[in-house]
Wavefront OBJ file of the C-alpha trace (Angstrom):
o trace
v -31.391 -3.060 21.582
v -30.236 -1.098 24.158
v -28.261 2.455 23.324
v -24.585 3.072 23.876
v -24.446 5.301 27.128
v -20.791 6.903 28.124
v -20.531 5.577 31.676
v -20.948 8.988 33.950
v -17.081 8.796 35.039
v -15.861 9.540 31.705
v -18.095 13.101 32.374
v -16.774 13.480 35.567
v -12.547 13.239 34.366
v -12.755 14.223 30.778
v -13.845 16.322 28.140
v -15.524 15.124 24.023
v -13.199 15.929 21.837
v -15.230 14.613 18.629
v -16.094 11.184 17.241
v -14.348 8.850 15.256
v -15.431 5.767 13.497
v -16.146 3.759 16.541
v -14.838 5.323 19.350
v -15.862 8.956 21.038
v -12.884 10.737 21.610
v -12.018 12.443 25.045
v -9.424 15.026 26.841
v -8.758 13.566 30.665
v -8.676 16.069 32.626
v -5.231 16.093 33.663
v -2.903 19.263 32.303
v 0.704 17.412 33.262
v 0.197 14.581 30.590
v -1.262 14.524 26.676
v -3.681 12.296 27.541
v -6.490 11.486 25.258
v -8.821 8.645 26.411
v -10.926 5.961 23.210
v -14.186 4.952 23.848
v -16.195 2.467 21.649
v -20.028 3.836 21.334
v -21.833 0.738 21.325
v -23.347 -0.626 24.491
v -22.268 -2.786 26.577
v -19.058 -2.928 25.454
v -15.771 -4.160 28.894
v -13.252 -6.283 26.566
v -11.489 -6.159 22.918
v -13.226 -9.501 23.065
v -16.411 -7.987 23.058
v -15.916 -6.346 19.660
v -15.806 -8.102 15.855
v -12.129 -8.345 14.305
v -13.561 -5.545 11.781
v -14.304 -3.501 14.991
v -10.872 -4.217 16.889
v -8.713 -3.308 13.240
v -11.374 0.037 13.683
v -10.074 0.655 16.860
v -6.559 -0.136 17.005
v -6.411 2.348 13.624
v -8.106 5.377 15.160
v -5.187 4.465 18.543
v -2.617 5.431 16.286
v -4.591 8.402 15.038
v -4.763 9.126 18.727
v -1.475 8.924 19.135
v -0.462 11.541 16.585
v -3.004 13.792 18.019
v -1.558 13.350 21.739
v 1.779 14.159 20.159
v -0.019 16.689 18.932
v -1.401 18.287 21.852
v 2.075 18.028 23.517
v 3.580 20.287 20.954
v 1.509 22.888 21.794
v 1.897 22.786 25.462
v 5.490 22.645 25.474
v 5.911 18.616 26.801
v 7.418 16.523 24.301
v 6.322 13.072 24.318
v 9.314 10.627 24.645
v 6.703 7.523 24.683
v 3.107 6.627 24.201
v 1.654 4.653 26.723
v -1.978 2.761 25.544
v -3.398 0.949 28.220
v -6.619 -0.819 28.235
v -7.361 -1.483 32.415
v -10.672 -0.873 33.097
v -10.129 -1.937 36.825
v -11.913 1.280 37.708
v -14.227 1.775 35.149
v -14.790 -1.212 33.040
v -16.821 0.316 30.165
v -14.330 -0.358 27.306
v -12.281 2.527 26.458
v -8.179 2.941 25.429
v -6.053 5.343 27.064
v -3.493 6.802 24.993
v -0.829 8.881 27.256
v 2.084 10.887 26.476
v 5.044 10.115 28.848
v 7.642 11.987 29.175
v 11.067 11.285 30.753
v 10.187 14.392 33.739
v 6.576 13.902 33.867
v 5.807 13.266 38.239
v 4.767 9.194 37.659
v 8.208 9.005 35.171
v 9.076 5.939 34.690
v 5.876 4.325 37.015
v 2.396 4.362 35.646
v 0.248 7.456 35.478
v -2.866 5.900 36.848
v -3.208 6.648 40.795
v -0.056 8.163 40.579
v -0.980 11.775 42.309
v -4.476 13.557 41.792
v -5.031 15.544 38.574
v -4.199 18.873 37.434
v -7.377 20.101 35.667
v -6.270 22.647 32.779
v -7.172 25.441 32.557
v -10.669 26.344 30.830
v -8.725 28.425 27.780
v -5.439 25.723 27.874
v -8.189 23.050 27.610
v -9.929 24.808 24.545
v -6.819 25.579 22.407
v -5.887 21.320 23.125
v -9.106 20.150 22.802
v -8.886 22.210 19.227
v -5.489 20.690 18.627
v -6.501 17.325 18.968
v -9.564 17.732 17.214
v -7.454 19.311 14.077
v -4.763 16.079 14.722
v -8.084 13.936 14.473
v -9.383 15.110 11.448
v -7.128 14.058 8.941
l 1 2 3 4 5 6 7 8 9 10 11 12 13 14 15 16 17 18 19 20 21 22 23 24 25 26 27 28 29 30 31 32 33 34 35 36 37 38 39 40 41 42 43 44 45 46 47 48 49 50 51 52 53 54 55 56 57 58 59 60 61 62 63 64 65 66 67 68 69 70 71 72 73 74 75 76 77 78 79 80 81 82 83 84 85 86 87 88 89 90 91 92 93 94 95 96 97 98 99 100 101 102 103 104 105 106 107 108 109 110 111 112 113 114 115 116 117 118 119 120 121 122 123 124 125 126 127 128 129 130 131 132 133 134 135 136 137 138 139 140 141
């Protein structure tokens, strides 16, 4: 049986936060948006339909928890969250993953999508570590 391997694109663009029962949670390295990515830790997944019904239900629960964590990250960064955007696009990175992005009316891409809008603004190391700690605490409840 094949082992789960994280697509290298995630390693290049995000930072590990925590492992939930189904997903690895990662902080997208773009300080303009409170943004978590959930990647189910199973090999070969590309589509939601590749998950069992129980796994899909677990993914939904973890996505809801990630939304709460994104709100906590936004509060830490002083970025209010007007709307949570949740998406499983996979056009660039086919490995099944779900983005949970905190959006606000004054963010650089509003009201359009964040993908491809402009180059990411990497977190300062100290702020990134505080952000990861905040997300981890919110997801550990």
